[in-house]
C-alpha positions in Angstrom: -41.2 46.0 42.1 -38.6 48.3 43.8 -38.7 51.6 42.0 -35.5 52.9 40.2 -33.2 54.9 41.6 -29.5 56.6 41.0 -26.8 55.1 43.2 -24.4 57.4 44.6 -20.5 56.9 45.4 -17.7 59.0 46.7 -14.0 58.7 46.2 -12.2 57.9 49.8 -9.2 59.9 49.6 -9.0 63.8 50.4 -6.9 66.2 51.1 -5.0 65.8 53.5 -3.8 62.9 51.4 -1.4 59.5 52.5 1.5 61.6 51.9 0.8 64.7 53.7 -0.8 62.6 56.2 2.9 60.6 56.7 4.6 63.5 56.9 3.1 64.7 59.9 3.0 61.4 61.2 -0.3 60.3 61.0 -2.1 57.4 59.7 -2.7 57.8 55.7 -6.5 56.5 56.7 -7.6 59.6 58.3 -8.8 61.0 55.4 -10.9 58.6 54.3 -12.0 57.5 57.8 -13.4 61.1 57.5 -14.7 60.9 53.9 -16.4 57.5 55.3 -18.1 58.7 58.7 -19.5 61.5 56.5 -20.4 59.3 53.5 -22.8 56.6 55.9 -24.3 59.7 57.2 -25.5 60.9 53.9 -26.3 57.3 52.9 -23.8 57.2 50.1 -23.8 54.0 49.1 -20.1 53.3 48.6 -16.4 54.4 48.8 -14.0 53.9 46.2 -10.2 53.6 45.9 -8.3 54.3 42.6 -5.4 52.9 41.7 -2.0 53.9 39.6 0.6 51.3 39.1 3.9 53.7 38.7 5.4 56.5 40.5 4.5 60.0 39.0 1.7 59.2 36.9 -0.7 61.7 36.1 1.1 64.0 38.0 0.7 62.6 41.1 3.4 61.1 43.6 2.2 57.4 43.8 -1.2 55.4 45.2 -1.5 52.9 48.0 -3.2 49.7 47.5 -6.6 49.8 47.0 -7.1 46.1 48.5 -5.6 47.3 51.6 -6.6 50.5 52.3 -10.6 49.3 51.7 -10.4 46.0 53.9 -9.2 48.6 56.6 -12.3 51.1 56.0 -13.9 48.2 56.1 -13.8 48.1 60.1 -14.2 51.7 60.7 -17.7 51.2 58.3 -20.7 49.7 58.8 -23.2 50.2 55.3 -20.9 51.9 52.6 -20.0 49.6 49.9 -15.9 49.5 49.4 -14.7 49.2 45.5 -11.1 48.7 45.4 -9.5 49.1 41.8 -7.4 46.1 41.0 -6.1 45.0 37.5 -6.2 42.1 35.8 -3.1 42.3 33.5 -0.7 42.0 36.3 -2.5 39.9 38.8 -3.6 35.9 38.4 -7.1 34.7 39.2 -6.6 32.8 41.8 -5.6 35.1 44.1 -8.3 37.7 42.7 -10.7 35.4 43.5 -9.2 35.3 47.4 -8.6 38.3 47.9 -12.3 40.1 46.7 -13.7 37.3 48.6 -11.9 37.8 51.8 -13.1 41.5 51.6 -16.2 40.3 50.6 -16.4 38.3 54.1 -14.5 41.2 56.5 -17.3 43.7 55.4 -20.4 41.3 55.7 -20.9 41.6 51.6 -20.1 45.1 50.7 -16.8 44.5 48.3 -16.8 45.5 44.8 -14.2 45.0 41.9 -13.7 47.8 39.6 -11.7 45.8 37.0 -9.0 47.6 34.9 -6.4 46.3 32.7 -4.0 49.0 32.7 -2.0 51.9 30.3 0.5 51.7 32.8 2.7 49.9 34.6 4.2 47.2 32.9 7.8 48.4 34.0 7.1 47.3 37.3 5.9 43.7 36.5 8.4 42.1 34.4 10.7 42.3 30.9 8.3 42.8 27.8 6.3 46.3 26.5 2.6 46.5 27.2 0.0 44.1 25.7 -2.7 45.8 22.7 -6.0 46.7 24.4 -7.0 43.9 22.9 -4.6 41.6 24.1 -5.5 42.6 27.8 -9.5 42.7 27.4 -9.0 38.9 26.2 -6.9 37.9 29.2 -9.7 40.0 31.1 -12.7 37.9 30.2 -10.5 34.7 30.6 -9.6 36.4 34.1 -13.4 36.8 34.7 -14.0 33.2 33.5 -12.0 31.6 36.6 -12.7 33.9 39.1 -16.7 33.7 38.9 -16.1 29.9 38.5 -14.0 30.2 41.5 -16.6 32.0 43.6 -19.3 29.4 42.1 -17.3 26.1 43.3 -19.0 26.2 46.8 -22.9 24.7 45.9 -25.8 26.1 48.5 -25.0 23.5 51.8 -21.5 22.9 51.1 -20.4 24.3 54.7 -22.9 23.5 57.7 -22.3 23.8 61.4 -21.6 20.3 62.7 -23.2 19.4 66.5 -19.7 20.2 68.3 -20.2 23.7 66.3 -17.3 23.2 64.0 -17.6 23.8 60.7 -18.4 20.5 58.6 -18.4 20.4 55.2 -19.7 18.6 52.0 -17.2 17.5 49.4 -19.9 16.5 46.9 -21.2 20.3 47.0 -17.4 21.4 46.4 -16.1 21.1 42.9 -12.8 21.8 41.4 -13.5 24.0 38.3 -10.1 22.5 35.9 -9.9 25.5 34.0 -7.4 25.2 31.3 -7.3 28.0 29.4 -4.7 30.2 27.3 -3.2 32.8 30.0 -4.2 30.5 33.1 -4.5 26.8 34.5 -6.6 27.0 37.5 -7.5 23.5 39.0 -9.4 24.7 42.0 -11.6 24.9 44.2 -11.7 28.2 45.8 -10.8 27.1 49.9 -12.5 30.5 51.1 -16.5 29.8 52.7 -18.9 30.7 50.6 -19.6 34.8 50.1 -22.1 36.6 51.8 -22.7 38.4 48.6 -22.6 35.4 46.9 -19.8 37.0 44.8 -18.6 41.5 44.6 -20.3 44.1 42.8 -18.5 43.8 39.5 -17.7 47.6 37.8 -15.4 47.2 35.0 -13.6 50.8 33.4 -13.0 50.9 29.8 -14.4 52.5 26.5 -12.6 50.9 23.6 -14.4 48.4 21.6 -12.9 45.5 23.6 -13.6 47.4 26.4 -17.3 47.7 25.7 -17.7 44.0 25.0 -15.8 43.2 27.9 -18.3 44.9 29.8 -21.5 44.0 27.8 -20.5 40.3 28.7 -19.5 40.2 32.3 -19.6 43.6 34.2 -22.4 44.8 36.4 -21.7 48.6 36.2 -19.6 50.4 33.7 -17.7 53.6 34.7 -17.2 55.7 31.8 -16.2 59.4 30.5 -19.2 60.3 28.8 -19.0 64.3 28.9 -22.3 65.4 26.8 -25.6 63.8 27.0 -24.8 62.6 23.2 -22.0 60.8 24.0 -24.0 59.1 27.1 -26.8 57.9 24.5 -24.2 56.7 22.3 -22.4 54.4 24.9 -25.4 53.3 26.2 -27.2 51.9 23.4 -24.3 50.3 22.0 -22.6 48.7 25.3 -26.8 48.0 26.3 -27.3 46.3 22.6 -24.3 44.2 22.8 -25.3 42.7 26.7 -27.9 39.5 27.1 -28.8 41.0 30.2 -32.0 43.4 30.5 -30.9 46.8 31.7 -27.2 45.8 32.5 -24.2 46.6 33.1 -25.4 49.9 34.9 -23.8 53.2 33.9 -21.7 54.8 36.3 -20.3 58.6 35.5 -18.4 60.6 37.3 -19.6 64.2 37.8 -17.3 67.0 38.0 -19.4 69.7 39.3 -18.3 72.9 40.6 -20.7 74.4 43.1 -22.0 77.5 43.9 -24.5 79.6 46.4 -25.9 81.2 43.4 -24.6 80.4 39.4 -22.9 84.2 39.5 -20.4 82.3 42.2 -20.5 79.3 39.9 -19.4 80.9 36.6 -17.3 82.7 38.7 -15.3 80.0 40.3 -15.4 78.4 36.7 -13.6 81.4 35.4 -11.2 81.6 38.1 -10.4 78.1 38.0 -9.8 78.3 33.7 -7.3 81.9 34.1 -5.2 79.4 36.8 -4.7 77.0 33.8 -0.8 76.6 33.1 -1.5 76.0 29.3 2.0 75.7 28.2 1.9 72.6 30.2 -1.9 71.7 29.6 0.0 70.8 25.6 1.8 67.4 27.2 -1.9 66.9 29.3 -3.6 67.2 26.1 -1.1 65.0 23.8 -1.4 62.4 26.7 -5.5 62.5 26.5 -4.3 61.6 23.1 -2.3 58.3 23.5 0.9 60.4 24.0 2.7 60.1 20.5 1.4 63.7 19.3 3.8 66.7 19.2 1.7 69.9 20.1 4.4 72.2 21.2 4.3 74.7 17.8 0.2 74.4 17.7 -1.4 77.9 18.2 -3.4 78.0 21.7 -6.3 79.6 19.6 -6.8 77.2 16.2 -8.4 74.0 15.7 -6.0 71.1 15.5 -5.1 70.1 12.1 -7.5 66.7 11.8 -3.1 65.5 10.8 -2.5 65.5 14.2 -5.2 62.7 14.4 -3.8 59.9 16.0 -4.3 56.6 14.7 -7.1 55.0 17.1 -6.2 51.4 16.3 -2.5 51.6 17.6 -2.4 53.4 20.6 -1.7 51.0 23.6 -2.8 53.5 26.1 -6.1 55.2 27.2 -7.5 54.5 23.7 -11.1 55.2 25.0 -9.5 58.5 26.0 -7.7 59.2 22.6 -11.2 58.7 21.4 -12.7 61.3 23.0 -10.4 63.9 22.7 -10.5 62.6 18.6 -13.7 63.6 18.3 -13.8 67.1 19.9 -10.7 68.1 17.6 -12.5 66.5 14.6 -15.7 69.0 16.3 -13.1 72.0 15.9 -12.4 72.5 19.3 -9.3 75.3 19.6 -5.9 74.0 22.0 -7.2 75.8 24.5 -10.5 74.6 24.7 -9.1 70.9 24.4 -7.0 72.1 27.5 -9.5 73.1 29.7 -11.5 69.3 28.8 -8.4 67.9 29.9 -8.4 69.3 33.1 -11.1 66.7 33.5 -9.6 64.2 31.4 -12.4 63.9 29.2 -15.2 63.3 32.0 -18.9 65.3 33.0 -18.9 68.9 33.9 -21.2 70.8 35.6 -21.1 73.8 37.4 -24.0 75.8 39.0 -26.4 75.7 42.4 -27.2 72.3 43.9 -30.7 72.8 41.8 -29.3 73.2 38.6 -26.7 70.1 38.9 -29.9 68.4 39.7 -31.2 69.5 37.1 -28.7 68.0 35.1 -28.3 64.8 36.8 -32.2 64.3 36.4 -32.0 65.2 32.5 -29.5 62.2 32.0 -31.3 59.2 34.9 -34.6 60.1 33.1 -32.7 59.5 30.0 -31.6 55.7 31.1 -28.0 56.9 30.8 -27.2 57.1 34.4 -27.7 54.7 37.0 -24.9 55.1 39.3 -22.9 58.7 40.3 -19.9 59.4 41.4 -19.8 62.3 44.2 -16.9 63.3 44.8 -15.1 66.4 47.2 -16.7 65.7 51.0 -13.4 65.8 52.4 -13.5 69.5 52.3 -16.1 71.5 54.3 -17.5 73.3 51.8 -18.0 70.8 49.5 -19.5 68.4 51.7 -22.0 71.2 52.7 -23.5 71.3 49.0 -23.1 67.8 48.0 -24.9 66.7 51.3 -27.0 69.9 52.4 -27.6 70.9 49.0 -27.4 68.0 45.9 -28.5 65.2 47.7 -31.4 66.6 49.2 -32.5 67.6 46.3 -32.1 64.9 44.2 -34.3 62.7 47.0 -37.0 65.4 46.7 -37.1 64.2 43.5 -37.3 60.9 44.3 -34.1 60.1 42.0 -31.9 59.3 45.3 -33.3 56.5 47.8 -33.7 57.8 51.6 -31.9 55.1 53.3 -29.6 52.0 52.7 -31.9 49.2 51.6 -29.8 46.4 53.0 -26.6 45.5 54.7 -24.9 44.0 51.3 -23.9 46.8 48.3 -25.8 44.5 45.7 -28.7 45.2 47.9 -28.2 48.7 48.4 -27.1 49.3 44.4 -30.6 47.4 43.5 -28.2 44.4 41.9 -29.3 40.5 41.4 -27.2 37.2 40.9 
């Protein structure tokens, strides 16, 4: 039996980003290519591309289309997995099955789908308001039923080489899926060859009750914001209790790390970061973490927020899981200043220290069974790259937590996942 190890993922972006590169007249892929080369040299398992579907969301100018972006990266990499974030709320499952299936082919089995249901962007996809989380997850569940059926619509042996070297199909081994559901009617079958991985690795992001139910049933990996070990233990117990698949889904956490050559340097960097925060602008950020309908303009920075400001989670449509995290912090008595500080990491796990101390934090969660995949970012920056590759990863490998090399040619093999 293969020993359990920690999967590693890094964001494909960095500075200079696509907009800076475009202004300089360069390919908007240049920084991502640097990250990809560094990731493969460090034997990091996958590259991750997020998405935002509106202009100016979360203080950014915008984002490039993830599937096109990772398809381009597939041609400058040979081992790293390629994770594209794509919404089920604004896409059709037949197109999704073909897009991710093609990505799996052009990358020779390295495709992964980070499934989201989107909390923004409805103004760009037709009339009407954003559906409730329950409605979005119901659509996502049907999307997955259709996509998985399409990927399985070609049985083994359906495609073979004929005597003249051309492809020969056995129609008896290819069947329509004949799906007729609440949201979609899809006859099928899919019209691309069987996939190198069987199907792309499925990652899902969502921490509301509906999101947990979807992840427990379908996802192989769930991406979560779990700021404390207590949060991680509770979330893992909840989602694994709902899953019928032993050991799945894997728990994927983002690691917001502050690296220092010494503990004192790490503390200084954290202090400088906190001193640079614009706390007045931070009020709006905390309000956004609470669903966007809370007025914090008169709240005092160094006093706990009154419970009367707690939002009604059941009526929040956008980022309900994040609202639950920040509501919990309010109930714990955090001041507005502390909430603004926590919002800089959007409720994710944040740790500061030397590479050895950061490895201690990772090992604690890994051994507790609440961390299976870790996002280690910032390697476009030379200083962070040095701390990650020559510090943290070396230490985690010395402890036997992260594997020394890629296990196989597909992302599924490298993450220890089977069909």
